[in-house]
N, CA, C and O atoms as a GROMACS GRO file, in nm:
protein
  312
    1MET      N    1   0.526   1.502   2.274
    1MET     CA    2   0.397   1.422   2.190
    1MET      C    3   0.307   1.451   2.046
    1MET      O    4   0.279   1.554   1.984
    2SER      N    5   0.289   1.366   2.033
    2SER     CA    6   0.256   1.390   1.845
    2SER      C    7   0.078   1.386   1.858
    2SER      O    8  -0.014   1.345   1.929
    3THR      N    9   0.117   1.480   1.701
    3THR     CA   10  -0.062   1.552   1.773
    3THR      C   11  -0.153   1.506   1.603
    3THR      O   12  -0.245   1.584   1.576
    4ALA      N   13  -0.128   1.396   1.504
    4ALA     CA   14  -0.180   1.326   1.426
    4ALA      C   15  -0.319   1.374   1.466
    4ALA      O   16  -0.347   1.417   1.578
    5ARG      N   17  -0.381   1.366   1.392
    5ARG     CA   18  -0.538   1.403   1.364
    5ARG      C   19  -0.583   1.238   1.332
    5ARG      O   20  -0.519   1.136   1.304
    6VAL      N   21  -0.751   1.277   1.355
    6VAL     CA   22  -0.757   1.102   1.343
    6VAL      C   23  -0.893   1.185   1.183
    6VAL      O   24  -0.945   1.296   1.193
    7GLU      N   25  -0.906   1.129   1.112
    7GLU     CA   26  -0.948   1.160   1.033
    7GLU      C   27  -1.073   1.054   0.986
    7GLU      O   28  -1.071   0.933   0.963
    8LYS      N   29  -1.150   1.124   0.984
    8LYS     CA   30  -1.312   1.093   0.954
    8LYS      C   31  -1.397   1.020   0.847
    8LYS      O   32  -1.379   1.057   0.731
    9VAL      N   33  -1.449   0.964   0.860
    9VAL     CA   34  -1.478   0.896   0.703
    9VAL      C   35  -1.622   0.868   0.697
    9VAL      O   36  -1.663   0.787   0.779
   10GLU      N   37  -1.749   0.946   0.573
   10GLU     CA   38  -1.824   0.927   0.575
   10GLU      C   39  -1.870   0.831   0.505
   10GLU      O   40  -1.820   0.802   0.396
   11THR      N   41  -2.042   0.725   0.592
   11THR     CA   42  -2.030   0.592   0.534
   11THR      C   43  -2.184   0.592   0.541
   11THR      O   44  -2.259   0.630   0.631
   12LEU      N   45  -2.215   0.525   0.390
   12LEU     CA   46  -2.379   0.554   0.378
   12LEU      C   47  -2.433   0.415   0.507
   12LEU      O   48  -2.356   0.351   0.577
   13VAL      N   49  -2.511   0.408   0.505
   13VAL     CA   50  -2.592   0.289   0.577
   13VAL      C   51  -2.770   0.334   0.568
   13VAL      O   52  -2.832   0.440   0.584
   14HIS      N   53  -2.791   0.256   0.550
   14HIS     CA   54  -2.897   0.216   0.485
   14HIS      C   55  -2.981   0.137   0.575
   14HIS      O   56  -2.962   0.018   0.600
   15ASN      N   57  -3.082   0.215   0.626
   15ASN     CA   58  -3.182   0.106   0.753
   15ASN      C   59  -3.341   0.072   0.662
   15ASN      O   60  -3.376   0.090   0.545
   16ARG      N   61  -3.390   0.030   0.750
   16ARG     CA   62  -3.512  -0.090   0.698
   16ARG      C   63  -3.585  -0.096   0.607
   16ARG      O   64  -3.623  -0.193   0.541
   17ARG      N   65  -3.634   0.125   0.592
   17ARG     CA   66  -3.720   0.152   0.522
   17ARG      C   67  -3.673   0.267   0.364
   17ARG      O   68  -3.740   0.319   0.275
   18SER      N   69  -3.556   0.265   0.388
   18SER     CA   70  -3.480   0.212   0.234
   18SER      C   71  -3.422   0.374   0.206
   18SER      O   72  -3.388   0.419   0.097
   19SER      N   73  -3.420   0.444   0.335
   19SER     CA   74  -3.379   0.595   0.403
   19SER      C   75  -3.274   0.592   0.384
   19SER      O   76  -3.234   0.485   0.430
   20THR      N   77  -3.154   0.673   0.320
   20THR     CA   78  -3.034   0.668   0.336
   20THR      C   79  -2.904   0.777   0.478
   20THR      O   80  -2.832   0.876   0.464
   21GLN      N   81  -2.927   0.714   0.562
   21GLN     CA   82  -2.837   0.820   0.612
   21GLN      C   83  -2.730   0.805   0.694
   21GLN      O   84  -2.710   0.698   0.751
   22TYR      N   85  -2.622   0.952   0.712
   22TYR     CA   86  -2.474   0.904   0.733
   22TYR      C   87  -2.437   0.887   0.862
   22TYR      O   88  -2.497   0.911   0.967
   23ALA      N   89  -2.330   0.844   0.841
   23ALA     CA   90  -2.268   0.785   0.934
   23ALA      C   91  -2.141   0.807   0.977
   23ALA      O   92  -2.058   0.724   0.940
   24LEU      N   93  -2.104   0.892   1.042
   24LEU     CA   94  -1.956   0.914   1.104
   24LEU      C   95  -1.872   0.836   1.192
   24LEU      O   96  -1.871   0.850   1.314
   25GLN      N   97  -1.806   0.759   1.133
   25GLN     CA   98  -1.712   0.670   1.082
   25GLN      C   99  -1.557   0.695   1.166
   25GLN      O  100  -1.482   0.746   1.083
   26ALA      N  101  -1.511   0.685   1.248
   26ALA     CA  102  -1.300   0.688   1.246
   26ALA      C  103  -1.271   0.594   1.160
   26ALA      O  104  -1.315   0.484   1.128
   27LYS      N  105  -1.158   0.686   1.124
   27LYS     CA  106  -1.102   0.502   1.033
   27LYS      C  107  -0.961   0.517   1.114
   27LYS      O  108  -0.893   0.610   1.157
   28GLN      N  109  -0.954   0.362   1.111
   28GLN     CA  110  -0.906   0.343   1.084
   28GLN      C  111  -0.791   0.187   1.111
   28GLN      O  112  -0.825   0.076   1.150
   29CYS      N  113  -0.672   0.228   1.079
   29CYS     CA  114  -0.567   0.094   1.012
   29CYS      C  115  -0.647  -0.024   1.016
   29CYS      O  116  -0.720  -0.066   1.105
   30ALA      N  117  -0.610  -0.091   0.856
   30ALA     CA  118  -0.709  -0.213   0.854
   30ALA      C  119  -0.623  -0.298   0.871
   30ALA      O  120  -0.650  -0.410   0.827
   31ARG      N  121  -0.457  -0.272   0.954
   31ARG     CA  122  -0.389  -0.414   0.994
   31ARG      C  123  -0.404  -0.402   1.145
   31ARG      O  124  -0.471  -0.483   1.210
   32CYS      N  125  -0.349  -0.311   1.193
   32CYS     CA  126  -0.330  -0.250   1.366
   32CYS      C  127  -0.449  -0.209   1.442
   32CYS      O  128  -0.470  -0.203   1.564
   33ARG      N  129  -0.528  -0.180   1.333
   33ARG     CA  130  -0.616  -0.147   1.421
   33ARG      C  131  -0.586   0.043   1.482
   33ARG      O  132  -0.685   0.103   1.525
   34ASN      N  133  -0.472   0.106   1.478
   34ASN     CA  134  -0.458   0.198   1.588
   34ASN      C  135  -0.523   0.310   1.415
   34ASN      O  136  -0.525   0.306   1.292
   35ARG      N  137  -0.567   0.400   1.542
   35ARG     CA  138  -0.682   0.470   1.460
   35ARG      C  139  -0.656   0.659   1.453
   35ARG      O  140  -0.735   0.744   1.413
   36SER      N  141  -0.486   0.679   1.521
   36SER     CA  142  -0.513   0.783   1.475
   36SER      C  143  -0.250   0.749   1.409
   36SER      O  144  -0.157   0.685   1.459
   37THR      N  145  -0.263   0.826   1.307
   37THR     CA  146  -0.179   0.815   1.223
   37THR      C  147  -0.086   0.953   1.188
   37THR      O  148  -0.140   1.048   1.245
   38PRO      N  149   0.025   0.994   1.120
   38PRO     CA  150   0.061   1.121   1.069
   38PRO      C  151   0.045   1.118   0.916
   38PRO      O  152   0.034   1.225   0.857
   39LEU      N  153   0.042   0.991   0.842
   39LEU     CA  154   0.002   0.938   0.744
   39LEU      C  155  -0.105   0.800   0.715
   39LEU      O  156  -0.089   0.682   0.746
   40TRP      N  157  -0.230   0.873   0.636
   40TRP     CA  158  -0.172   0.718   0.593
   40TRP      C  159  -0.195   0.669   0.484
   40TRP      O  160  -0.287   0.717   0.417
   41ARG      N  161  -0.098   0.528   0.421
   41ARG     CA  162  -0.045   0.463   0.322
   41ARG      C  163  -0.192   0.322   0.219
   41ARG      O  164  -0.285   0.252   0.257
   42ASN      N  165  -0.132   0.350   0.102
   42ASN     CA  166  -0.150   0.246   0.041
   42ASN      C  167  -0.194   0.093   0.076
   42ASN      O  168  -0.158   0.032  -0.025
   43GLY      N  169  -0.235   0.027   0.140
   43GLY     CA  170  -0.259  -0.111   0.132
   43GLY      C  171  -0.239  -0.148   0.032
   43GLY      O  172  -0.211  -0.084  -0.070
   44PRO      N  173  -0.262  -0.377   0.062
   44PRO     CA  174  -0.292  -0.446  -0.019
   44PRO      C  175  -0.489  -0.423  -0.108
   44PRO      O  176  -0.531  -0.439  -0.223
   45ARG      N  177  -0.531  -0.394  -0.023
   45ARG     CA  178  -0.666  -0.379  -0.076
   45ARG      C  179  -0.800  -0.254  -0.156
   45ARG      O  180  -0.906  -0.263  -0.218
   46ALA      N  181  -0.682  -0.114  -0.088
   46ALA     CA  182  -0.755  -0.016  -0.074
   46ALA      C  183  -0.635   0.086  -0.072
   46ALA      O  184  -0.534   0.033  -0.024
   47ALA      N  185  -0.617   0.223  -0.112
   47ALA     CA  186  -0.642   0.327  -0.119
   47ALA      C  187  -0.647   0.393   0.049
   47ALA      O  188  -0.744   0.383   0.124
   48ARG      N  189  -0.511   0.462   0.085
   48ARG     CA  190  -0.481   0.434   0.260
   48ARG      C  191  -0.565   0.415   0.380
   48ARG      O  192  -0.626   0.499   0.445
   49GLU      N  193  -0.558   0.304   0.393
   49GLU     CA  194  -0.626   0.191   0.444
   49GLU      C  195  -0.498   0.143   0.621
   49GLU      O  196  -0.529   0.089   0.727
   50LEU      N  197  -0.386   0.187   0.581
   50LEU     CA  198  -0.251   0.089   0.624
   50LEU      C  199  -0.199   0.295   0.708
   50LEU      O  200  -0.170   0.406   0.662
   51CYS      N  201  -0.219   0.221   0.857
   51CYS     CA  202  -0.162   0.330   0.959
   51CYS      C  203  -0.003   0.355   0.836
   51CYS      O  204   0.019   0.301   0.728
   52ASN      N  205   0.084   0.465   0.918
   52ASN     CA  206   0.235   0.489   0.851
   52ASN      C  207   0.306   0.386   0.871
   52ASN      O  208   0.346   0.334   0.767
   53ALA      N  209   0.347   0.321   0.997
   53ALA     CA  210   0.367   0.263   1.051
   53ALA      C  211   0.359   0.065   0.914
   53ALA      O  212   0.423  -0.007   0.838
   54CYS      N  213   0.284   0.078   0.953
   54CYS     CA  214   0.164  -0.104   0.849
   54CYS      C  215   0.194  -0.096   0.747
   54CYS      O  216   0.226  -0.202   0.694
   55GLY      N  217   0.202   0.077   0.633
   55GLY     CA  218   0.246   0.050   0.513
   55GLY      C  219   0.349   0.039   0.499
   55GLY      O  220   0.388  -0.057   0.433
   56ILE      N  221   0.441   0.128   0.554
   56ILE     CA  222   0.639   0.089   0.533
   56ILE      C  223   0.610  -0.088   0.551
   56ILE      O  224   0.601  -0.137   0.438
   57LYS      N  225   0.603  -0.129   0.593
   57LYS     CA  226   0.608  -0.233   0.731
   57LYS      C  227   0.542  -0.335   0.589
   57LYS      O  228   0.611  -0.430   0.550
   58TRP      N  229   0.433  -0.311   0.534
   58TRP     CA  230   0.366  -0.428   0.364
   58TRP      C  231   0.452  -0.372   0.278
   58TRP      O  232   0.509  -0.460   0.213
   59GLY      N  233   0.473  -0.305   0.260
   59GLY     CA  234   0.638  -0.212   0.183
   59GLY      C  235   0.754  -0.307   0.139
   59GLY      O  236   0.804  -0.340   0.032
   60ASN      N  237   0.778  -0.339   0.292
   60ASN     CA  238   0.872  -0.355   0.274
   60ASN      C  239   0.887  -0.530   0.268
   60ASN      O  240   0.990  -0.570   0.214
   61GLU      N  241   0.829  -0.593   0.299
   61GLU     CA  242   0.706  -0.753   0.290
   61GLU      C  243   0.709  -0.797   0.106
   61GLU      O  244   0.708  -0.902   0.042
   62ARG      N  245   0.713  -0.623   0.068
   62ARG     CA  246   0.610  -0.664  -0.029
   62ARG      C  247   0.718  -0.708  -0.130
   62ARG      O  248   0.727  -0.812  -0.195
   63ARG      N  249   0.821  -0.563  -0.123
   63ARG     CA  250   0.928  -0.530  -0.252
   63ARG      C  251   1.050  -0.687  -0.229
   63ARG      O  252   1.116  -0.737  -0.320
   64ARG      N  253   1.046  -0.740  -0.056
   64ARG     CA  254   1.113  -0.846  -0.059
   64ARG      C  255   1.070  -0.979  -0.089
   64ARG      O  256   1.157  -1.065  -0.083
   65GLU      N  257   0.913  -1.025  -0.130
   65GLU     CA  258   0.874  -1.088  -0.167
   65GLU      C  259   0.874  -1.071  -0.359
   65GLU      O  260   0.817  -1.141  -0.443
   66LYS      N  261   0.951  -0.964  -0.372
   66LYS     CA  262   0.976  -0.889  -0.524
   66LYS      C  263   1.102  -1.016  -0.625
   66LYS      O  264   1.113  -1.093  -0.721
   67GLU      N  265   1.176  -0.950  -0.498
   67GLU     CA  266   1.279  -1.007  -0.479
   67GLU      C  267   1.354  -1.144  -0.478
   67GLU      O  268   1.463  -1.173  -0.528
   68GLU      N  269   1.219  -1.263  -0.370
   68GLU     CA  270   1.273  -1.335  -0.355
   68GLU      C  271   1.194  -1.458  -0.509
   68GLU      O  272   1.215  -1.578  -0.530
   69LYS      N  273   1.134  -1.392  -0.560
   69LYS     CA  274   1.059  -1.429  -0.679
   69LYS      C  275   1.135  -1.354  -0.777
   69LYS      O  276   1.100  -1.350  -0.895
   70ARG      N  277   1.193  -1.322  -0.752
   70ARG     CA  278   1.290  -1.253  -0.853
   70ARG      C  279   1.488  -1.350  -0.878
   70ARG      O  280   1.551  -1.367  -0.982
   71ARG      N  281   1.519  -1.384  -0.756
   71ARG     CA  282   1.624  -1.506  -0.768
   71ARG      C  283   1.564  -1.618  -0.792
   71ARG      O  284   1.610  -1.695  -0.876
   72GLN      N  285   1.445  -1.646  -0.720
   72GLN     CA  286   1.414  -1.828  -0.797
   72GLN      C  287   1.363  -1.801  -0.939
   72GLN      O  288   1.450  -1.853  -1.009
   73GLY      N  289   1.309  -1.771  -0.987
   73GLY     CA  290   1.399  -1.729  -1.139
   73GLY      C  291   1.463  -1.681  -1.201
   73GLY      O  292   1.429  -1.614  -1.298
   74ASN      N  293   1.619  -1.706  -1.148
   74ASN     CA  294   1.705  -1.679  -1.232
   74ASN      C  295   1.746  -1.818  -1.170
   74ASN      O  296   1.805  -1.847  -1.274
   75GLN      N  297   1.762  -1.906  -1.108
   75GLN     CA  298   1.803  -2.003  -1.117
   75GLN      C  299   1.860  -2.115  -1.185
   75GLN      O  300   1.785  -2.211  -1.204
   76SER      N  301   1.946  -2.121  -1.214
   76SER     CA  302   1.881  -2.221  -1.311
   76SER      C  303   1.834  -2.365  -1.263
   76SER      O  304   1.844  -2.345  -1.142
   77SER      N  305   1.783  -2.512  -1.274
   77SER     CA  306   1.771  -2.645  -1.310
   77SER      C  307   1.896  -2.691  -1.333
   77SER      O  308   1.979  -2.656  -1.417
   78PRO      N  309   1.901  -2.813  -1.210
   78PRO     CA  310   2.020  -2.899  -1.317
   78PRO      C  311   1.953  -3.025  -1.330
   78PRO      O  312   2.002  -3.116  -1.397
   0.00000   0.00000   0.00000
């Protein structure tokens, strides 16, 4: 069984009295909501927002889209 650690992120929380409190929240993947991964990866909106699996999938999708755009740009129109 993998012993991937769950990273914690400190988030500022403002209450109505305008004082600041720190809340501890568990980090979770922006795509699949997984909380445990051996590596956090960059995503479309922010750094380290995707779990390892989703980060790899997103990177592959992005690479395919770029390749498809390149192919369409190289085709000559009749």
